[in-house]
C-alpha positions as MATLAB code, in Angstrom:
seq = 'MKPITLITGASGGIGAALARVFAEHGHELVLVARREAQLTTLADEIAAAGRPRPTVLSVDLGQQDAVPEIAAALAARGLEPQIVVNNAGFGLAGSAAVLSRDEQLAMIDLNVRTLTALSLTFVDSVARHRGGILNVASVAAFMPGPGMAVYYASKAYVLSFSEALHQELRPLGIKVTALCPGPVPTEFQARAGLREERAQSALLSLSAERVARLGYHGFMRGRRVVIAGVGNKIAVFLVRIVPNAVLMPLLHWGTRFAARNS';
ca = [
       0.000    0.000    0.000;
       1.289    3.434   -0.957;
       1.555    6.029    1.865;
      -0.245    9.335    1.316;
      -1.241   12.480    3.184;
      -5.022   12.775    3.541;
      -6.336   16.350    3.823;
     -10.001   17.115    4.504;
     -11.714   20.388    3.727;
      -9.130   20.989    1.013;
     -11.386   22.869   -1.403;
     -10.439   26.280   -0.015;
      -8.994   28.344    2.809;
      -6.587   26.729    5.259;
      -7.189   23.261    3.808;
      -6.093   24.282    0.309;
      -3.120   26.155    1.765;
      -2.084   23.076    3.745;
      -2.332   20.987    0.584;
       0.048   23.348   -1.217;
       2.551   23.304    1.653;
       2.516   19.514    2.030;
       2.889   19.141   -1.740;
       5.864   21.542   -1.755;
       7.575   19.248    0.731;
       7.119   16.156   -1.408;
       4.027   14.583    0.143;
       1.643   12.731   -2.155;
      -1.867   13.899   -1.373;
      -5.454   12.763   -1.266;
      -7.776   15.771   -1.133;
     -11.259   15.357    0.352;
     -14.237   17.744    0.353;
     -17.703   18.032   -1.149;
     -16.785   20.474   -3.907;
     -15.126   18.349   -6.560;
     -14.541   21.207   -9.008;
     -12.460   23.179   -6.498;
     -10.495   20.064   -5.530;
      -9.777   19.310   -9.178;
      -8.568   22.873   -9.791;
      -6.227   22.608   -6.803;
      -4.960   19.195   -7.925;
      -4.253   20.635  -11.398;
      -2.392   23.575   -9.832;
      -0.207   21.257   -7.729;
       0.523   19.025  -10.732;
       1.407   22.070  -12.859;
       4.021   22.988  -10.244;
       5.780   19.693  -10.935;
       4.425   17.790   -7.931;
       2.587   14.462   -8.060;
      -1.051   15.114   -8.932;
      -3.223   14.614   -5.832;
      -6.049   12.117   -5.792;
      -9.430   13.839   -5.463;
     -12.273   12.364   -3.412;
     -15.604   14.187   -3.459;
     -17.193   13.148   -0.147;
     -19.702   14.868    2.135;
     -17.775   14.604    5.397;
     -20.843   15.403    7.455;
     -22.539   12.134    6.504;
     -22.463    9.135    8.833;
     -20.821    6.885    6.228;
     -18.166    9.393    5.134;
     -15.181    7.761    6.836;
     -15.943    4.193    5.649;
     -16.413    5.651    2.159;
     -12.995    7.309    2.313;
     -11.357    4.141    3.681;
     -12.885    2.032    0.893;
     -11.849    4.515   -1.804;
      -8.258    4.544   -0.553;
      -8.085    0.757   -0.299;
      -9.416    0.395   -3.847;
      -6.555    2.603   -5.066;
      -3.882    0.843   -3.027;
      -3.370    3.891   -0.801;
      -3.138    4.295    2.973;
      -2.621    7.365    5.147;
       0.767    8.194    6.560;
      -0.527   11.588    7.670;
      -4.122   12.596    8.364;
      -4.933   16.316    8.275;
      -8.362   17.055    9.739;
      -9.180   20.555    8.532;
     -12.865   20.279    7.543;
     -15.222   22.196    9.817;
     -17.531   25.196   10.061;
     -18.976   27.623   12.588;
     -22.239   29.469   13.151;
     -22.680   32.837   14.856;
     -25.733   33.479   17.005;
     -27.461   32.333   20.159;
     -27.490   28.541   20.490;
     -31.159   28.666   21.496;
     -32.053   30.577   18.326;
     -29.821   29.000   15.674;
     -31.059   25.951   13.816;
     -30.685   22.902   16.039;
     -30.139   20.681   12.995;
     -27.342   22.919   11.706;
     -25.648   22.972   15.090;
     -25.821   19.184   15.334;
     -24.385   18.989   11.806;
     -21.543   21.184   13.040;
     -20.840   18.707   15.840;
     -20.962   15.838   13.340;
     -18.318   17.456   11.135;
     -16.132   19.264   13.668;
     -16.132   16.468   16.265;
     -17.475   13.102   15.107;
     -15.851   12.970   11.670;
     -12.552   14.343   12.980;
     -12.521   11.712   15.727;
     -13.348    8.902   13.312;
     -10.625    9.927   10.856;
      -8.086   10.338   13.662;
      -8.717    6.798   14.913;
      -9.580    4.834   11.778;
      -6.105    5.019   10.267;
      -3.946    4.681   13.384;
      -2.453    1.382   12.178;
      -1.328    2.740    8.808;
      -0.074    6.004   10.338;
       1.970    3.969   12.843;
       3.390    1.742   10.098;
       4.694    4.792    8.271;
       5.787    6.692   11.413;
       3.487    9.528   10.403;
       1.002   11.651   12.288;
      -2.277   13.496   12.684;
      -2.695   17.259   12.288;
      -6.027   18.508   13.627;
      -7.087   22.091   12.913;
      -8.594   23.569   16.073;
      -8.714   27.317   16.809;
      -7.804   29.865   19.450;
     -11.533   29.550   20.217;
     -10.610   26.223   21.842;
      -9.121   28.047   24.827;
     -12.279   29.883   25.916;
     -16.073   29.663   26.177;
     -17.840   31.280   23.247;
     -21.179   32.918   23.965;
     -22.593   33.886   20.604;
     -20.866   30.885   18.972;
     -21.293   28.400   21.806;
     -21.337   25.131   19.866;
     -18.462   26.118   17.570;
     -16.188   27.130   20.457;
     -17.097   23.958   22.337;
     -16.357   21.809   19.285;
     -12.899   23.342   18.972;
     -12.262   22.849   22.695;
     -12.951   19.172   22.061;
     -10.503   19.109   19.132;
      -7.763   20.645   21.272;
      -8.343   18.362   24.259;
      -8.665   15.246   22.114;
      -5.542   16.063   20.104;
      -3.423   16.760   23.169;
      -4.490   13.456   24.717;
      -3.764   11.563   21.482;
      -0.348   13.229   21.345;
       0.486   11.479   24.601;
      -1.273    8.178   23.887;
       0.119    7.633   20.392;
       3.676    8.784   21.029;
       4.875    5.231   21.867;
       3.703    4.182   18.370;
       5.874    6.841   16.746;
       2.844    8.929   15.774;
       2.973   12.724   15.937;
      -0.272   14.502   16.869;
      -0.582   18.288   16.642;
      -3.454   20.695   17.228;
      -3.156   23.770   15.002;
      -4.882   26.790   16.546;
      -5.266   29.771   14.195;
      -7.080   32.975   15.002;
      -9.103   34.909   12.416;
      -8.194   33.925    8.855;
      -9.797   35.658    5.847;
     -11.525   32.672    4.212;
     -15.042   31.501    3.332;
     -15.449   30.521    6.992;
     -16.706   34.003    7.943;
     -19.482   34.004    5.350;
     -20.573   30.482    6.334;
     -20.598   31.434   10.011;
     -22.578   34.624    9.432;
     -19.783   36.986   10.491;
     -18.870   40.359    9.072;
     -15.769   40.200    6.932;
     -14.047   42.846    9.059;
     -13.697   40.371   11.918;
     -11.195   38.442    9.849;
      -9.132   41.574    9.226;
      -7.876   42.245   12.789;
      -4.348   43.563   12.273;
      -3.108   41.973   15.492;
      -4.709   38.523   15.262;
      -5.366   37.841   11.585;
      -2.996   35.745    9.478;
      -3.324   34.554    5.904;
      -4.293   30.946    5.285;
      -0.871   30.428    3.702;
       0.967   31.675    6.798;
      -1.167   29.519    9.087;
      -0.514   26.477    6.894;
       3.252   26.965    6.985;
       3.309   27.448   10.738;
       1.118   24.378   11.166;
       3.229   22.230    8.849;
       6.542   23.076   10.462;
       5.163   22.719   13.988;
       3.681   19.356   13.105;
       6.876   18.080   11.513;
       8.757   19.083   14.669;
       6.331   17.074   16.780;
       4.762   20.039   18.548;
       1.668   19.197   20.608;
      -0.037   22.559   20.000;
       0.739   25.261   17.436;
      -0.850   28.651   18.120;
      -0.478   30.568   14.880;
       0.937   34.053   15.280;
       2.376   36.157   18.088;
      -0.866   38.099   18.556;
      -2.837   34.906   19.058;
      -0.259   33.572   21.521;
      -0.664   36.754   23.565;
      -4.467   36.453   23.349;
      -4.388   32.841   24.585;
      -2.078   33.815   27.457;
      -4.471   36.585   28.510;
      -7.482   34.283   28.222;
      -5.821   31.858   30.621;
      -5.378   34.487   33.330;
      -8.641   36.434   32.951;
     -11.585   34.892   34.868;
     -14.394   33.573   32.678;
     -16.860   35.797   34.517;
     -15.002   38.789   33.083;
     -14.135   37.224   29.750;
     -17.530   35.922   28.631;
     -19.410   39.254   28.461;
     -16.554   40.677   26.368;
     -16.581   37.700   24.016;
     -20.370   37.827   23.754;
     -20.299   41.502   22.864;
     -17.553   40.935   20.297;
     -19.400   38.095   18.608;
     -22.673   40.043   18.465;
     -20.830   43.008   16.966;
     -19.171   40.762   14.379;
     -22.382   38.973   13.376;
     -23.685   40.298   10.076;
     -27.318   40.053   11.125;
     -26.970   41.476   14.646;
];
């Protein structure tokens, strides 16, 4: 079986940027997302740069059978993951009691259930190839998120789960890293219902390309957590020392201000 790097949510944003960075460093890729046209364009771009053309899998990662479908497609092609990059996810801005319950549960399915399944399904092949798992969390993982309660909670799960796996899987030679970016100007803001300006914070915002490079190099060095950018490192430090009773009203106000429909 041929070892590959599996990247989810690769049709745009951080996922596409991670695909370019991994390809630059000689990794053969399998790109997974719903939007086949965008994946194909990215695969063509990578091939045009002289890298091996990635395999494209158009899969709805929010569906219950998504991970078995991916596993079967890889097996049929004689491929197995050496590295799993769990980037697929989305957020929603608004009060949890008001937002669509079905959409919020779909967010948990994608951000938590699918990420967990992909992290665990391929442990044997990742161990065989002394590879690893890179899970994209967020600086949101370090704090409660009134106004985006389910999203923040889902990213707290990703961070906690990834840190625990880092310890558990180390004896198998598997690296596990949680990548925690702050605001990144991507399609995420529009999907979440946030004003575009929120992604443009001069202190906290980084490009998807910069986040991808920081994440790649931190992962390859075996870092447990990579907080992308100095501004975000300062923000996480402050969050850890400010009581939640003080922090939550500020976060709630900020999220309501950033929401397009507030």
